[in-house]
N, C-alpha and C positions, 0 to 999 in steps of 0.2 A: 270645596271640602275635602278634596282627593278620598271619600270614601270613610274619613273620619268624621264623627260630630263633636262638640263641644265636650262632651263628657268622654270620648275616647272610645265609642261605642264602633263596631264595624259596620257598617250600612249593606244590606246585600236586598237585590232586587225582589228577593225570594228566597224561601228557606231553601238549605241545601242537606244535602246526605249523599256521599258518594264515597265508592270503597280506593282506599289509598295503597300504595308498597312505602315501604319504611325501608330503608337502608340503612343495618344498621351494622357493621364491620364486614365479614365476606356474605352477610346473609341478608335475606329481605323479609320483612314482617309486614303481613296484611293489616288492614287496621280500616275501621268505618268514621268516617266524618262529619257529623254533622252540623250544621252554622244555621243557627236561626237567623230570620229577617236583619233583626235586631240581637247583636252579641256581647254582650258585656265583659265578657270571658271564657276562657277555656277549660274543662273537666277533663284531665288525662287518666281514664281507666287502668286499673293494675287487677286482674280475673283473678282468683285461685286455683289451686291446683288441680288438673284435669276436666277445668273448666276453658272458654273460650271469648273469642270478644261476641260469640253468640249467645254467650248465659243469660238467658232469657230474665234473671233477676236483674243482672245488670242492666239491660237495655231497657227494660220498665223504669228504672231509676234514670236512665240515661234520656229519656223520653220527658219526665217528670222535670229535668233539669232546663231543656230547650225551651219545656214550655215557659219557662223564669227568664229565657234568654241568653241561656249560659249554653254555649257551642260543647259540645262532647266530642270525645276521640277514645274510643273504643278498639283493642290490637291485639293480637296475638302475641307475647310476652316470648312463645317458642314458634320453631317452624312444625309442621304436620311431622313430618319425622322424628325432631327433637322431643317434643309430646310423647311419643311410643314410649321414651326410656323414663322409668318412673324414677331415678333419684333425678332427674332433671328437673321434675314438678317438684322438686321441693329445695332445691339450690338455690338457695334466697337470693345470697351473694350476687348468682348468674342476672335472678330475677330484678335486684336491683340495678345493676348494671344495664341492663334491657330498660330497664325503664329509666333511666338518666339520659342514653344512648338515644331515645324517643321525643326526652324534653326538650332536648340539643338539635335536634331533628326542627319541632315544631319552630324552635326560634327561630333558627334558619326560615321558614318560611315568611315571605315579606307579606304575605294576605293574615299572617296569623303570631307574629311577633310583638304585635302591640298589647296583645292580650294579656290580662293579669290571666295564672297558670294556676289550677290546685289538681290535686289527686283523689280519686275517690279508690279504696282496696277493699277486696270482699277477702274472706279467709287471709291462705299466705300472701294474698296480694296486699292485704291490709303491710303487713310487714315490708314488705317491697317499697309500699308508698311513702312508709318512716323514712328506711335507709335512706330514700332518693332524696326528701326532702330535707333529711339529716346531711347530705352532702352538697344539695345547691338551697342552702339558706336564705340565698337572694332571690332565687329563682319561683320558688314556690312559695302563693300565698297564703292556702289553706287546704289541710288534708282533712278526712273523714274516713273513716274505716266501718265496715257493715259487718259484723261477725267477722272481726280481722281475730292475728295470730300476732300484734306487734310486740310479743313478747320471742320473738323468730327473726326477728330484726337482728340483722349482724352487725348494726350501730348502734354509739351509744344515744338513747331515747333524749337525752338532754339537750344533745345535738341542736334538734328540731327546734326552729325558731315559730314555722306558721303552727298558726291556729290549728287545735287540733281537737275533731268530733270525734268520740270512741260511741261507735253504736252496738249495744249486744244485747241477745235474745234474753226474756227474762226469766225463760225455762233453761238456760243453759249452762248452767252452773258451773262446770269446769273453766267455760270462755269466760263468764264473769271475774272471775276471781282473776286470771291470766290478763285480764285488760286493766283490772282494778290497778295490779303490780305497776302494769307498764305507765297508767296513769299516772302513779307515783312518781314514775323517772320522769314525767315527762315536764319541761320545765317552762315552757310557751302558756299562754293561754289555752286552754281547756275544758272540755265537759264530758261528761262521762253518759250517756246515756242509754237505761235498758227497758225496753220495750216489752211491755206484760205482755204474756202470754205467748209469745214468739220463739219458736229454736232455733238450731245452728241457719238454718234455711228461707228464715219467716215466709214459711209456706203458710202459715194459719192465717184466714179471712184478715184483712186488714192491716196485718203488719208492717207487711212492703212498702204499703201505700205509705204508713207512718214512718220506717224508716228513709222514705224519699223525700217525703216532706220536710224532716229534719236535716236533709242534706241540703237539698234545695235552698232551705232558709241560712244555715251555715255557711255556703258559696254565696249566697247575694250577699251576706252581712258583710266578709269579708275581700271578697273579691269585686269588688263594687267600682274599683279605677286601681288607675296604676300602681305599684308598688315597686317601682323602679325608674 
């Protein structure tokens, strides 16, 4: 069966988690790739400004996805030197291009190329995720944005074809309004879920767990099999 079962799941003798380096143009971006024993899909994370692949919130969400047989790739959108530049942290066009480049790198890896792909974005990473999904409509099967800024994407949200879940904290009035406007512009299958009692960072007890559970269910539903 060459390591692939009849449902196109990649089989591994044991769960794998390892540090990787991803070449992008003349740079090398650092990432952490986790492949569960049975992997049905792969979700690429786009973190928010001032954060990194070591974001404890994204790492927690990734661990929840892995328990549902979803592989995860957390990577740094910027190099350490670039991350010291405040303006680069908010260069959504650049972040979108980096996410797209990493997506193409993933597709070029023989052991990952058969996996349906999804994006999980937080804060400004939500804008990058939706922008990249708009540019790669035949490659991305689902998008989840947690506490994201979809209003900042440099792309037309009407071009997003991937089923999109927007998760916002119930106590974050500003983001609720911004996400409602983005939700109206998205023409693909979509949901807007407001987590009661949560602020922007989902630090309140149980709120991040709820967001992670919603994300896991969304990806499990929409990345259940090959999309091309």
